[in-house]
N, C-alpha and C positions, 0 to 999 in steps of 0.2 A: 504494500500500500504506500501512499505518499508520505513517507517519513524518512528522517535522517537520524542515525544513531552515532554519537561521538562518545565513546567510552560509556559511562553510566547515564549520559544525557541523551534524551530522545526529543526530537523536534518534529512537529508537523512540517512537511516540505515547503508549503507556502510561507509559513512563519519563518522557517530557516532562511528562505530566499530574502525575505524582508530584513532579517537580522544581518545577513551577509552584506546587503547593500548599505545598511545603516553603519556598520562597522567600517566599510570601505570609505564612505563619505566622511565620517569622523576622523579616520586615520589620515586621509589625504588633507583635510583642512587643518589638522594639527601640524602636519609637516609644512604646509604652506604658511601657517601662522608663525612658525619658527623661521622660515626663509623669507617671507614677504612682509606680513604685518600681523601682529598678535590679535588685531581686531577680528580676524577670521575665526579664531578659536571661540570667542564669545558668541559670534554670530552663528557658527555651526551648532553650538550647544543649544541655543534657543531655537534654531531651525529644526533640529532633531526632535526636541521636546514638542514643538508646535506641530510637526508632522504626525507624531504618534497621537497627541491629544486631539488633533483635528480628525484623524481617521476614526478614533474612538467616539468622538462627539457626534459625528454625522451618523454613525451606526446607532448610537443611543437615541438620537432624535428620530431616526427612521422607525424605531421600535419603542417609542416613548411610553406607551401604555404599560408594557411589560416591566420596564425599569421603574416606573413610578410606584408600582406595588412592592418592588424589592430594590430600593435605591442603592443599597450596598453593592449590588452586582455591577454598577457602573465601573467600579474599580477592580472587578474580577477579570483582569486582562488575560489570565491564563486560560479562560474559557473560549477565547477567540471572539471575533466580532469586531471587525475593522472595515472601514470604507476606504478603498484605494483613492476614490475621488476626493474624499475629505482630506486625506493626507496630502495628496497632490496640491489641492487648493491652498493648504496651509503653507507648504513649501514655496509655492509661487508667490504668495503674499510676502513671505520673508525675503524672497529675491527682489521684489519690487521695493521693499523698504530699504534694502542695501543699495539698490540702484539709485534711489533718491538721495541717500545719505553719503555714499562714497562710491562713485562710478568706477574709480580706479581699481577697486577690489571685485567688481562685479564679474569680470571675466574669469578670475580665479575661482570665485564661488560657483559660477555656472559650470565650470569644468568639473568641480567636485560633485555637484549634483548629477551631472551626466555620467560620471564614473560610478556613482552609487546606483543609479537607475540601470546602467549596463550590467553591473555585477548582479543586481537583483534579477534581471531578466535572464542572464546566462545561468545563474544558479537554479532558477525555476525550470528552465529548459532541461537542465541535466538531472534534476531530482524529481520533477513531477511526472508521474506515469501517464502515458498516452494510450495504454492498452487496457482493455476491460477484462479483468480476470474472470474466467468462467466459474460456475459453481463447483464446489468440491464433490467428488464421487464418494460420499460418505453418508451413512445413516446413523443418527444420534438418538439417544433415548431422552425423552422429556422427563421432567420431574414427576409427572403423573404416570410415567411408564409407557407412553406412546412412542412409536418409532417415527422419526422426522428426518426428511431430507431437505437440503437447502435449494430453493428455486424450483421452477417447474410447476408452481401452483397457480400460475396465471395472474398473480398480483405482485406489485412491488413489495419489497421487504426492507425494513430497517433492522439490521443485524448488529446487536451490541455485544461485544466481547468484554467480559467483566470477571471479577473475582471478589470474594468477601474480604480478603486482606488488603484490597486496593482502596486507599482513602478517596481519590477522586471518583472511583466507581461508586462508592457508597454515597458520595455527595450528589451525584447526578441521577441515581436510580429513582428516587421519589419523583423528581420532575419528569423523567422519561416514562414512568408508570402512568403519571397523569396524562401526558400527551398521548400515550398508547391507548388509554381508555377512550379518548375522543377522536382518535384518528379513524377515518373512514376509507381513505384512498390507499392505505398501505398497511401491511401486517408488521407487527413487531415480534422479533425473536431475540430473546436474551440468552446468550450462550455462555454459561459459566466455564471458565478455563481452569482445568486441573484439579477440581475439588470433587468430593464425593457427595452423593445426594443428601445424606444426613446432615452434613455441614451446611450445605446450601439451604436446605429446608429449615434448619434451626435458625439460620441468620434471617431469612425472610419472615419467619414467624416472630422472631424477636423484634424486628423492626416494623412489624405489621404492614409489610409490603405485599401487595398482590400484583404480580406481573402476569401479563396475558399468557405468555408461553415461554417457559424456561427449559433449555436443553442442557444436558451435562456433557461437556467435551473434556472428559478426564485426561485424554492424551494430548490435549491442546492442538488437535488436528487443524482447526480453523485458523488459529494463530499462525501456524506454519504455512498453511495454504495461502493465506492472504498477506504473508510477510509482515504481520503485526509485531513491531519490535517493542511494544509497550501496551499497557492497559490504563484506562479503557480505550477501546477502539470501536468506532461506529461506522458501519458500512451501509451504503444505500444501494440496494440491488434492484435491477429491472425485473420485470415479471418472469424472465427466463433465467434469473439468478446471476447474471453478469453484474460486476461492480460498475456503478456509474459515478460514484463519489465516495469519499471516505474522510473521516475526521479522527485524528489521533489525540488522545487526551480528553479531559473533561469538556463536555460540549454545553453550550448555553441553550436556553430555551429558544431564543431567536434564531440561532444558527440551525438548530434541529428542525424547527418549523420551516425555515427557508429551504433547507435541503429536501424536506419531504414535498414541499410545493413544487420544487424543480423536478423532482422525480416523478410525481404524479402528473404534472403538466406534460412532461416528455412522453409518458405512456399514453396519455390522452391524445396527443398529437399523432402518435403512431397508429392509433386505432382508426 
């Protein structure tokens, strides 16, 4: 799936590309601040902050109703949820401010921005998968004893890989259970990774969580098949079981709903 692992650190590929571009931008402007003018260091710091804040702010505004009910989630950046347009708008604004204040430094600043954008694009090109993984040839047992295969049911699937020992899994499960209860265009499948039925059942009962469909993947076959390098991992599968999108790490309510809408819209357009 779209993820990058560096030692114990695991990044969503899109987020990793953004970080690579940001590091490139800050590194180049730091060098230029040393060689040209130290004003570039202050400007680049504010530009980086503004870009991230702008990207997050636009996403929050686009989904304001959800954030008003849980305002603390505005700062839950690890869940994802950024607007490329918002970030670009903030950077352009900072470029205009620099052009007005000190045109002598504008060319150096523009070169740094171009370098950052280039590295972001190149990293995304190298790390984002353009192939749609087929469904695995495996039959798993559900928590209720049923035998379940992935895909082929004629409906899109939201496949969540999780474990009871995983803190971000535990944080997102109540929200995902709520969304699953109201979802009509896609089926949810919660695939526990590497644990036995008694442990999973005890956890769900203790948390008073009711999940639509839980399967036991004791051998972690799905994690290997989809190359999930960490948990939780959420995959959005077409009605034939092929992967159309994925999200590594804790997912926000807004990103989850957005991906479900994209998935169901695509399936509707193909029919």
